[in-house]
Structures are given as C-alpha cells and as structure tokens.
C-alpha positions, 0 to 999 in steps of 0.5 A: 108736597113733602112733609115738613119737619116739626116747627120749633113751637110744637117740637119738644126737644129730647132730654139727651139732646139738651144734656149733650148741648149743655155738656158741650157748652160747659166744656167749651167754657171750662176750656176757655177759662183754663186757656185764659188763666194759663195765658194770664199766668204766663204774662203776669208781673208777679210770681204764681205764689203771690197769686196763690197767697191772694186766693188763699186770703179770700177765705173761700172755704174748703169743699165739703 
C-alpha cells in the first residue's frame, strides 16, 4: 500500500514549527489578557488613576 506518515513517537518536530506554534500561542494569550484588561477597566467601579496608584504601591521595581 501507500506509505504512511511518520508516527508521532518517531517524528522529531522541527525547531521552526515549534517556535511558530509558541509564537502563536503567546500572541493569543497576550491578546486575551489585553481584551480582558480593557473590558475590566471599562466596567470597573473606580477611576483608572486609582488602579494605577494600586499597581505603583506594589513596588514591583523598574525593568533593568
């Protein structure tokens, strides 16, 4: 018969394919969190400056 595709147990995925899938997944996660943050900010009971002050009080430090 016809040759079959390699089984997943013996197939070694290429680096470019893995990086492409990872890039797509992180992009979808960032888009989800951005949309969720925007919707939350739109319906939040306080003003945005109150939330900015709360984040600044966390003392997360500045990026190097």
